[in-house]
N, C-alpha and C positions, 0 to 999 in steps of 0.2 A: 435952332435946336435940331438935333438929330431926329430922323424919322423913327428910329428904333425906340427912342425914349418918349415919343409923343403918346399921349393917352387921350381917350375921348372924355366926354364930360362925366362918365360914371367911373372914372379911374380904372378902366379896363384897357388892356393893350389893343391896338388896332388889329383887326382881323387878318390883315395881310402879313403882319409880323409875328403873329402868334405861332408858337410851336405846337405841333400836333400832340394832343393829350389823349390818353386812353381813358375810357369810361370806367366807372366803378364796377360795372357789370363784369367786365373781363377779369377783374381782380377776384370777385366773389366766385366766378366760375372756376378760376384756377384753384382757389382754396377748397371749393367743393369737390373738385376732381381729386385733389390730394387726399381729402378725407375719405372719399369713396374708394379709392384704390389703395388705401393703406400706406400711403407714403409717410415717412417719419418712423420713429422708433416706437415699438410697442411699450405700453405702460404696464409695468408689473406691480401688482398689489404688494404693499409692504408686509413683511413677515410678522406674524403675531408672536410676541414673546410668551404669552400664556400657552400657546399651542406647543412651543418648544419645551416649556416647563412641564406641561402635561406628559409629553413623551418621556422626558427624563424621570418623572415620578413613576410612570408606568414601568419603565425598565428597572428602576430601583425596587419597585414593589415585587416584580418577578424574582429578582435576585434575593430579596430578603423575605420571601414568602415562607421559607422554612422556620423563620422566627415569626410567629404568628402576628405579633404586634407591628413589626416593621412592614410586612406585606399589607396589613389592614390599613395602616396609616398612609403609606405611600400610594396604595391603590385608590383609596378614597380621595386623596388630594389630586391624583391624576385625573380622575373622573370629573372632579369639581373644576379644575383648570381647563379641561377640554371643553366642558359646557360653557364656561365663561368666555372662551375664545371664539365662540360661534359668531360669525359675521354674515349678515344678510341671510339668515335662515339656513346656512350650510356650514360645514366644518372644513377647515383647511386640511392639507395632507398630514401635517404633524399632529394636528388635533385628532384626526381619525386614528392615527397610529397610537397616540397617547391614550385614547379611549379604549382601544382594543387591548393594549398591553395592561392597562389598569384593570380591565374586566378579567383578563387572564390571571392577574395576580390575586384578585379577590376570589376567583374560583379555586386557585391553588390553596389559598389560605383556608377556605371553607373545607376543602377535601382533607387537608392535613389536620384541621381541627377535629373533623368527624372521625378520622382514623385514630387520633389520640384518645378521643372519647370512647371509641369501641375497644381500644386496647386497655383502657383503664377499667371499663366495665367487665371485660373478659378476665382481667386479672383478679377482680373482686369475686367473680363467679368461681374461678378456680380455687380460691382460698376458702370458699364456703360462706361468703358474706363479709360484712364489715367487722364483726367481733370475733 
């Protein structure tokens, strides 16, 4: 039999014929080095659909704020979707934008509503009352 194929009684190759192997420590050191130095591609968090819907609802709320019902509905939905898209106790960029635009739409709706109320009351006062 060939000396390369000979094994000792533990079925291990003879020490003279063994190829040099690297220990597991060098492999773990290499992976630790890669992790510490930021090798590899950065992992980006997935975009939340609710955050995007919140931004769209906020924009629609601003556009339809002259029609009081549209601004009220879209603004309320925008705030709700922004708060539902909260991840790990913080809001994403789109969710912040949706929250801000939704609040702006609700403020515009309330201003327009109070202006209409004041105009209606002023019209009644000019006519001398309701009768």
